[in-house]
C-alpha positions as CSV (number, residue, x, y, z in Angstrom):
1,M,49.2,62.9,54.4
2,S,47.4,66.3,54.7
3,R,44.3,66.9,53.8
4,E,44.8,69.3,50.9
5,S,46.9,65.8,49.5
6,E,44.4,64.3,50.0
7,N,42.2,66.1,48.7
8,F,44.5,66.2,45.4
9,E,44.9,63.0,45.3
10,K,41.0,61.7,45.3
11,A,40.0,64.0,43.0
12,R,42.9,64.0,40.0
13,D,41.9,60.0,40.2
14,Y,38.0,60.7,39.6
15,A,39.2,62.5,36.8
16,F,41.7,60.1,36.2
17,L,37.9,57.4,35.6
18,L,36.7,60.5,33.9
19,L,39.1,60.8,31.6
20,K,39.5,56.5,31.3
21,F,36.2,56.5,29.5
22,R,36.3,59.4,27.2
23,L,38.0,62.7,26.1
24,R,36.6,66.0,28.1
25,S,37.6,69.4,28.3
26,A,38.9,71.1,31.1
27,D,35.8,73.0,32.4
28,E,33.9,69.3,31.7
29,L,36.4,68.2,34.4
30,A,36.4,71.3,36.4
31,K,32.7,70.8,37.2
32,R,32.1,67.1,37.7
33,L,34.8,68.0,39.9
34,K,33.3,71.3,41.7
35,H,30.1,68.5,41.9
36,K,31.5,66.5,44.2
37,K,31.6,68.7,46.1
38,F,36.3,68.7,46.1
39,P,37.4,72.7,47.4
40,E,37.9,75.0,44.5
41,E,41.6,75.5,45.6
42,T,42.0,71.2,44.7
43,T,40.1,71.4,41.1
44,K,42.3,74.1,39.9
45,R,45.3,72.1,40.7
46,V,43.7,69.0,39.4
47,I,43.6,70.8,36.6
48,S,46.4,72.3,35.9
49,F,48.1,69.4,36.8
50,L,46.1,67.5,33.9
51,K,47.0,70.3,31.5
52,E,50.5,70.0,32.4
53,K,50.6,66.6,31.4
54,R,48.4,66.8,28.9
55,F,46.2,63.8,29.7
56,I,43.7,67.0,29.3
57,D,43.7,69.8,26.1
58,D,41.0,71.3,24.6
59,T,42.1,71.8,20.7
60,L,42.7,67.8,20.9
61,F,39.2,67.3,22.5
62,A,37.4,69.8,20.2
63,K,39.4,68.1,17.2
64,A,37.9,64.5,18.2
65,W,34.3,65.2,19.1
66,L,34.1,67.8,15.6
67,D,35.5,64.4,13.8
68,S,33.2,61.9,15.8
69,R,30.4,64.0,15.8
70,L,31.6,64.5,11.7
71,K,30.9,60.5,11.7
72,K,26.9,60.3,12.8
73,S,26.2,63.1,10.0
74,L,25.3,66.0,12.6
75,G,25.7,69.3,11.7
76,L,27.9,72.5,12.4
77,R,25.7,73.9,14.3
78,R,24.9,71.9,16.2
79,I,28.6,70.9,16.7
80,R,29.6,74.0,17.7
81,Q,26.1,74.5,20.1
82,E,27.3,71.1,21.6
83,L,31.3,72.1,21.9
84,K,30.1,75.3,23.8
85,L,28.7,73.5,26.2
86,K,31.2,71.2,27.0
87,G,33.0,74.6,27.5
88,V,35.5,74.5,24.4
89,D,36.8,77.9,24.0
90,K,34.8,80.0,20.1
91,E,38.6,80.7,18.8
92,I,39.0,76.5,19.2
93,V,36.0,75.7,17.7
94,E,36.2,77.4,15.0
95,E,39.8,76.6,14.4
96,Q,38.8,73.1,14.3
97,I,35.6,73.8,12.0
98,N,38.3,75.6,9.7
99,N,40.4,73.2,9.6
100,I,38.6,70.5,8.4
101,K,38.8,69.7,4.5
102,S,36.5,67.2,3.0
103,Y,33.4,67.9,4.3
104,S,30.5,69.6,2.9
105,E,27.6,70.6,4.9
106,T,25.8,71.0,1.9
107,E,26.8,67.4,0.6
108,T,25.4,65.7,3.7
109,V,22.1,67.9,3.7
110,S,21.7,66.8,0.3
111,E,22.4,62.8,1.4
112,I,20.5,62.6,4.0
113,A,17.5,65.0,2.5
114,K,17.6,62.2,-1.2
115,E,17.2,59.2,1.1
116,R,14.6,60.9,3.9
117,L,12.5,61.3,1.1
118,I,12.7,58.5,-0.7
119,K,11.7,56.5,3.1
120,L,8.7,59.0,3.3
121,R,7.2,58.7,-0.8
122,G,3.9,58.1,-0.5
123,I,2.9,60.5,1.8
124,E,1.9,64.3,0.0
125,Q,4.9,66.5,-1.1
126,R,4.4,68.8,1.3
127,S,4.0,66.9,4.1
128,A,7.0,65.1,3.6
129,K,8.7,68.5,2.9
130,A,8.4,69.5,6.2
131,K,9.7,66.2,8.0
132,V,12.8,65.9,6.3
133,Y,13.7,70.2,7.0
134,G,12.5,69.8,10.7
135,Y,14.5,66.5,11.2
136,L,17.6,68.1,9.0
137,I,17.6,71.5,11.3
138,R,17.2,69.4,15.3
139,R,20.8,67.5,13.4
140,G,22.1,70.7,13.6
141,F,22.4,72.1,9.9
142,A,22.0,75.3,8.3
143,P,18.1,76.4,7.6
144,E,19.7,78.0,4.2
145,I,21.0,75.1,3.3
146,V,18.9,72.6,4.2
147,V,16.0,75.3,2.6
148,D,17.7,75.0,-0.8
149,T,18.7,71.7,-0.7
150,L,15.1,70.9,-0.5
151,N,13.7,73.2,-2.9
152,Q,16.3,71.7,-5.4
153,L,15.2,67.5,-4.7
154,C,11.6,68.7,-5.2
155,R,11.3,70.1,-8.5
């Protein structure tokens, strides 16, 4: 067996090991293979092989990531940022976000804000509002939606 085919098999096996735990983007896998010091040509061959055999698909990955993050009540800004860091193409991300039908960021912000404000009932309203605002921004919700919702709830 040649050195090149041995490298390919090792890299492919490592990629399969990673994919066993969760779906990954092509860029994410390429970075992991590079980190393991596999030659660039081998990495390209493995990524190409995995795409060809449909073990990796950035569209499918983005959809699955989006679904799992929405279940954790995260905002679209944060999800976009996470997918960007995972190396998913911006067009794929926007396409998947536009495909979500039953998600309303305003409703989600409103529900979370109500729950948080109830928990913070004992403290001054301005302070409670600031804490809830910070919490929602860290979760990736749009500042304008958060501000509008908090102003409505605190009237």
